[in-house]
C-alpha positions as CSV (number, residue, x, y, z in Angstrom):
1,M,-106.3,-7.3,7.8
2,S,-108.0,-10.5,8.9
3,K,-107.7,-11.8,12.5
4,S,-104.7,-13.9,11.4
5,Y,-101.6,-12.3,10.0
6,L,-100.9,-15.4,7.9
7,S,-102.3,-16.6,4.6
8,I,-104.4,-19.8,4.9
9,G,-101.7,-21.9,3.3
10,F,-98.8,-20.6,5.3
11,A,-100.9,-20.8,8.6
12,K,-101.5,-24.5,7.8
13,K,-97.8,-25.1,7.5
14,I,-97.1,-23.4,10.8
15,T,-99.9,-25.4,12.5
16,D,-98.4,-28.6,11.2
17,L,-95.0,-27.5,12.5
18,H,-96.5,-26.7,15.9
19,L,-98.0,-30.2,16.1
20,F,-94.8,-31.8,15.0
21,H,-92.7,-30.0,17.6
22,Y,-95.4,-30.5,20.2
23,E,-95.1,-34.3,19.7
24,N,-91.3,-34.4,19.2
25,S,-89.8,-31.6,21.5
26,R,-90.1,-32.0,25.2
27,E,-89.2,-28.4,25.8
28,F,-91.7,-27.0,23.2
29,K,-94.5,-29.2,24.7
30,K,-93.7,-27.9,28.2
31,I,-94.0,-24.3,27.1
32,V,-97.2,-24.8,25.2
33,D,-98.8,-26.7,28.0
34,S,-97.6,-24.4,30.7
35,M,-99.1,-21.4,29.0
36,K,-102.3,-23.3,28.0
37,L,-101.8,-22.6,24.3
38,Y,-102.6,-26.0,22.8
39,S,-106.0,-24.7,21.6
40,S,-104.3,-21.9,19.6
41,I,-102.3,-24.3,17.5
42,K,-105.0,-24.5,14.9
43,S,-107.1,-21.4,15.7
44,N,-104.3,-18.8,16.0
45,P,-101.0,-20.4,15.2
46,E,-99.1,-17.1,15.2
47,D,-99.9,-16.8,18.9
48,I,-97.5,-19.6,19.8
49,F,-93.8,-18.5,19.8
50,L,-90.6,-18.8,21.6
51,H,-88.2,-16.0,22.6
52,T,-84.9,-16.2,20.8
53,S,-83.1,-15.9,24.1
54,L,-84.2,-19.5,25.0
55,F,-81.7,-20.8,22.4
56,K,-78.9,-19.3,24.5
57,K,-80.0,-21.1,27.6
58,Y,-81.5,-24.5,26.7
59,K,-81.0,-27.4,24.3
60,L,-84.1,-26.9,22.1
61,K,-84.5,-29.7,19.6
62,S,-87.0,-32.1,18.2
63,K,-86.5,-35.9,17.7
64,I,-84.5,-36.5,14.6
65,S,-84.0,-39.8,12.8
66,N,-80.6,-39.3,11.0
67,R,-77.1,-39.0,12.3
68,E,-75.8,-36.1,10.2
69,N,-76.4,-33.5,12.9
70,I,-74.6,-30.1,13.0
71,L,-74.8,-27.6,15.8
72,F,-75.1,-23.9,14.5
73,Y,-74.1,-21.0,16.7
74,S,-75.2,-17.4,16.6
75,S,-72.5,-14.7,16.3
76,G,-72.7,-14.1,20.0
77,T,-71.9,-10.4,20.0
78,S,-73.5,-10.1,23.5
79,G,-71.2,-12.8,24.8
80,I,-73.6,-15.8,24.9
81,Q,-74.3,-17.8,21.7
82,S,-77.5,-19.4,20.6
83,K,-77.2,-23.1,19.8
84,I,-79.2,-24.4,16.9
85,Y,-79.5,-28.2,16.4
86,T,-79.9,-29.0,12.7
87,D,-80.2,-32.3,11.0
88,R,-79.5,-33.1,7.3
89,L,-83.1,-32.8,6.1
90,T,-83.6,-29.5,7.8
91,R,-80.3,-28.1,6.3
92,I,-81.3,-29.3,2.8
93,D,-84.7,-27.6,3.1
94,Q,-83.0,-24.4,4.4
95,Q,-80.3,-24.4,1.7
96,R,-82.8,-25.1,-1.1
97,S,-85.1,-22.3,0.1
98,L,-82.3,-19.8,0.4
99,Y,-81.2,-20.7,-3.1
100,N,-84.7,-20.2,-4.5
101,L,-85.1,-16.8,-2.7
102,I,-81.7,-15.6,-4.0
103,C,-82.5,-16.7,-7.6
104,S,-86.0,-15.2,-7.5
105,E,-84.9,-11.9,-6.0
106,L,-81.7,-11.4,-8.0
107,G,-82.5,-13.1,-11.2
108,F,-79.7,-15.7,-11.0
109,N,-80.0,-19.3,-12.4
110,T,-77.7,-22.2,-13.2
111,K,-76.9,-20.7,-16.6
112,N,-75.8,-17.3,-15.4
113,K,-74.2,-17.8,-12.0
114,P,-72.2,-14.8,-10.9
115,S,-68.7,-14.9,-9.5
116,F,-68.8,-14.8,-5.7
117,Y,-66.9,-12.3,-3.6
118,V,-67.0,-12.0,0.2
119,I,-66.2,-8.9,2.2
120,D,-64.4,-10.8,5.0
121,K,-61.2,-12.7,5.7
122,P,-60.7,-16.3,4.5
123,S,-60.4,-17.7,7.9
124,V,-64.1,-17.0,8.6
125,I,-65.1,-20.3,6.9
126,E,-62.3,-22.2,8.5
127,K,-63.7,-22.2,12.0
128,Q,-64.6,-25.4,13.8
129,K,-67.9,-23.9,14.9
130,V,-70.6,-23.2,12.3
131,D,-71.7,-19.7,13.1
132,A,-74.0,-17.1,11.4
133,K,-71.2,-15.8,9.2
134,Y,-70.3,-19.2,8.0
135,A,-73.9,-20.2,7.4
136,A,-74.6,-17.0,5.4
137,I,-71.5,-17.2,3.3
138,K,-72.1,-20.8,2.4
139,G,-75.7,-20.1,1.8
140,F,-75.2,-17.3,-0.7
141,S,-72.4,-19.1,-2.4
142,S,-74.9,-21.8,-3.6
143,A,-76.2,-19.3,-6.1
144,A,-72.8,-18.3,-7.4
145,K,-69.5,-19.7,-8.6
146,G,-66.1,-19.6,-6.9
147,M,-65.4,-17.8,-3.6
148,H,-63.0,-14.9,-3.3
149,F,-62.3,-13.0,-0.1
150,L,-61.9,-9.2,-0.4
151,L,-60.2,-8.7,3.0
152,D,-57.0,-10.2,4.5
153,E,-56.6,-11.6,8.0
154,K,-56.1,-8.1,9.4
155,N,-59.3,-6.8,7.7
156,N,-57.4,-4.8,5.1
157,I,-58.6,-4.8,1.5
158,N,-56.8,-7.4,-0.6
159,F,-56.2,-5.3,-3.7
160,D,-55.2,-8.3,-5.9
161,I,-58.7,-9.7,-5.3
162,L,-60.3,-6.3,-5.8
163,N,-58.6,-6.0,-9.2
164,K,-60.0,-9.5,-10.0
165,L,-63.4,-8.2,-9.1
166,R,-62.9,-5.2,-11.3
167,G,-62.6,-7.5,-14.3
168,E,-65.7,-9.5,-13.7
169,K,-68.7,-9.3,-16.0
170,N,-71.2,-10.8,-13.6
171,S,-70.6,-10.7,-9.8
172,L,-72.2,-11.1,-6.4
173,V,-70.6,-9.4,-3.5
174,F,-71.7,-10.4,0.0
175,G,-70.8,-9.1,3.4
176,F,-72.1,-8.4,6.9
177,T,-73.2,-4.8,7.1
178,A,-70.6,-3.5,9.5
179,N,-67.7,-5.2,7.7
180,T,-69.1,-4.0,4.3
181,Y,-69.1,-0.4,5.3
182,I,-66.2,0.0,7.8
183,Y,-63.5,-2.2,6.1
184,F,-64.6,-2.0,2.5
185,L,-66.9,0.7,1.1
186,R,-65.7,3.5,3.3
187,I,-62.1,2.8,2.5
188,L,-62.7,2.7,-1.2
189,F,-64.8,5.9,-1.0
190,E,-62.2,7.8,0.9
191,R,-59.5,6.7,-1.6
192,K,-61.8,7.7,-4.5
193,I,-61.6,4.2,-6.0
194,V,-64.5,3.5,-8.4
195,L,-65.3,0.2,-10.0
196,N,-67.6,0.4,-13.1
197,N,-68.7,-3.2,-13.2
198,K,-71.9,-3.5,-15.2
199,N,-73.6,-6.5,-13.6
200,I,-72.7,-6.3,-9.9
201,T,-74.9,-7.1,-6.9
202,L,-74.0,-6.2,-3.3
203,I,-75.9,-8.0,-0.6
204,H,-75.4,-7.2,3.1
205,G,-77.2,-8.0,6.3
206,G,-76.8,-8.0,10.1
207,G,-74.3,-5.9,12.0
208,W,-76.3,-2.7,12.1
209,K,-75.8,-2.0,15.8
210,K,-72.2,-0.9,15.3
211,L,-73.1,1.3,12.3
212,V,-76.1,3.0,14.0
213,S,-73.9,4.0,16.9
214,Q,-71.6,5.7,14.3
215,G,-74.6,7.5,12.7
216,V,-74.5,5.4,9.5
217,S,-78.0,4.6,8.1
218,N,-79.0,2.2,5.3
219,E,-79.4,5.2,3.0
220,K,-75.9,6.4,3.8
221,L,-74.5,3.0,3.1
222,K,-76.3,2.9,-0.2
223,E,-75.0,6.3,-1.1
224,V,-71.4,5.3,-0.5
225,A,-71.9,2.0,-2.4
226,I,-73.2,3.8,-5.5
227,N,-70.2,6.1,-5.4
228,V,-67.8,3.1,-5.4
229,F,-69.9,0.9,-7.7
230,P,-72.0,3.3,-9.9
231,N,-74.0,0.4,-11.5
232,V,-74.5,-1.6,-8.3
233,N,-77.7,-3.3,-7.2
234,C,-77.3,-2.9,-3.5
235,K,-79.7,-4.8,-1.2
236,N,-80.1,-5.2,2.5
237,Y,-81.6,-8.3,4.1
238,Y,-82.9,-9.4,7.5
239,G,-82.3,-12.9,8.8
240,M,-81.1,-14.9,11.8
241,I,-79.2,-18.1,12.4
242,E,-82.3,-19.5,14.2
243,Q,-84.2,-19.4,10.9
244,T,-81.5,-20.0,8.3
245,G,-82.8,-20.1,4.8
246,S,-85.8,-17.9,5.2
247,I,-84.4,-14.3,5.0
248,Y,-86.3,-11.1,4.2
249,F,-84.9,-9.2,1.2
250,E,-85.2,-5.4,0.7
251,C,-87.2,-4.2,-2.3
252,D,-86.4,-1.2,-4.5
253,Y,-88.5,1.0,-2.3
254,G,-86.5,0.2,0.8
255,F,-88.9,-2.2,2.5
256,L,-88.2,-5.7,3.7
257,H,-90.6,-8.3,2.5
258,S,-92.1,-11.6,3.6
259,N,-91.8,-14.6,1.2
260,D,-93.0,-18.1,0.6
261,Y,-91.0,-19.4,3.5
262,A,-91.3,-16.7,6.2
263,S,-93.5,-13.9,7.4
264,V,-93.5,-11.4,10.3
265,L,-95.8,-9.6,12.6
266,T,-95.1,-7.2,15.5
267,R,-96.2,-7.2,19.1
268,N,-96.5,-4.5,21.8
269,N,-94.8,-4.8,25.2
270,N,-97.8,-6.9,26.4
271,L,-97.2,-9.3,23.5
272,E,-100.4,-8.4,21.8
273,K,-100.5,-8.2,18.0
274,N,-99.9,-4.7,16.6
275,P,-101.9,-3.1,13.8
276,F,-100.1,-2.0,10.7
277,G,-98.1,1.2,11.1
278,K,-97.3,0.8,14.8
279,E,-93.8,0.0,16.0
280,G,-93.4,-3.2,18.0
281,I,-91.3,-6.3,18.7
282,I,-90.8,-8.4,15.6
283,Q,-92.0,-12.0,15.6
284,S,-90.5,-14.0,12.7
285,I,-92.3,-17.1,11.5
286,S,-90.6,-19.7,9.2
287,S,-91.9,-22.8,7.7
288,L,-88.5,-24.5,7.6
289,P,-87.2,-25.5,11.0
290,K,-87.9,-29.2,11.6
291,S,-85.1,-30.5,13.8
292,Y,-85.6,-27.7,16.4
293,P,-88.6,-25.6,17.4
294,G,-87.4,-22.4,15.8
295,H,-90.3,-21.8,13.5
296,S,-92.0,-19.1,15.4
297,L,-89.7,-16.7,17.3
298,L,-90.1,-13.4,19.2
299,T,-86.9,-11.5,18.4
300,E,-85.1,-8.7,20.1
301,D,-85.6,-6.4,17.2
302,K,-88.1,-3.6,16.7
303,G,-90.0,-2.9,13.5
304,I,-93.0,-1.5,11.8
305,I,-95.2,-3.4,9.3
306,Y,-96.8,-1.0,6.8
307,G,-99.2,-3.3,5.0
308,C,-99.8,-6.5,3.1
309,N,-99.9,-6.9,-0.7
310,T,-99.8,-3.1,-1.1
311,C,-96.2,-2.2,-1.5
312,K,-95.4,-0.1,-4.6
313,C,-92.8,-2.6,-5.7
314,G,-95.7,-5.0,-6.5
315,K,-94.6,-7.9,-4.3
316,A,-97.1,-9.8,-2.4
317,G,-97.0,-10.3,1.4
318,V,-96.3,-8.0,4.3
319,Y,-93.6,-5.3,4.1
320,F,-91.7,-3.7,6.9
321,H,-88.8,-1.7,8.3
322,L,-86.4,-2.5,11.1
323,K,-86.2,0.1,13.8
324,G,-83.3,-1.2,15.9
325,R,-82.8,-3.4,18.9
326,L,-84.9,-3.6,22.0
327,S,-83.5,-2.1,25.2
328,K,-82.0,-4.5,27.8
329,A,-85.3,-4.8,29.5
330,V,-86.4,-8.5,29.6
331,V,-89.4,-9.3,27.4
332,R,-92.0,-11.2,29.5
333,G,-93.9,-14.1,28.2
334,C,-92.9,-17.5,27.0
335,S,-89.3,-17.0,28.1
336,D,-90.6,-17.0,31.7
337,V,-91.8,-20.6,31.6
338,Y,-88.5,-22.1,32.7
């Protein structure tokens, strides 16, 4: 691997975003200047990043020219929500990129849009706040048609909607991982209900903390999914509200992959870049955020990168596994500037 984890073209995009946010975000400029990192903008753009926790504490945004601004919120399972300031152009870029990723990964297009089913209750998209669930559901719905909710307001399976799904010839089922397993797959498995749909894709992401505490792995979830839907194409993904639109899909060999819009690297506890094969803190880099400086973020997730351009699935880019969340110990570095 070269000194930089990023391809030349992608590094150029991140350098341009650094410069844009440096000129247009008072908070981003303060962090870069305080840590004397301006010289790294062009030489090592991956070495400039913010910790995701900053979005829970401060209003991080860049100057925006249009009025159609919407505030996104994280799920806030820890009690404090991140606040993401999006403008219309940023949302368009993120929505277009997510659509392209979904179509490229799953083979959908405007001529064969699947019917869309959500493993959640209908009220999840009726909230006044735009949160991670809302953004994900709306994002995935762009590549499908219709929207049907498989749970009622008490998180029980709506069997009328399930029977409608049973009759579909081409369907996309989406859910957050904990809901997908606890309220849907496990219930159907225990009741020995099987749906033999031919063209069915199940996409799930997030919410692993609750399942890991119950001893449920990604492999276990897939095993149960195949028992319920014998012909299912079941895929996990990794993403975050701070970088909507640039998610990491799982390949057939179980690895998460970078893409044209986003890449990752890992760092040790001293925030130094890790070599391949060593577990560390995930840094996620996206070329999409323009109205806020969320393009290079140190997360609270652990992972291992196994290589670049060498996955058996044949996809280009880095491929990695998640290894859970960090402990409650505070990560030192750019989050200390304030």
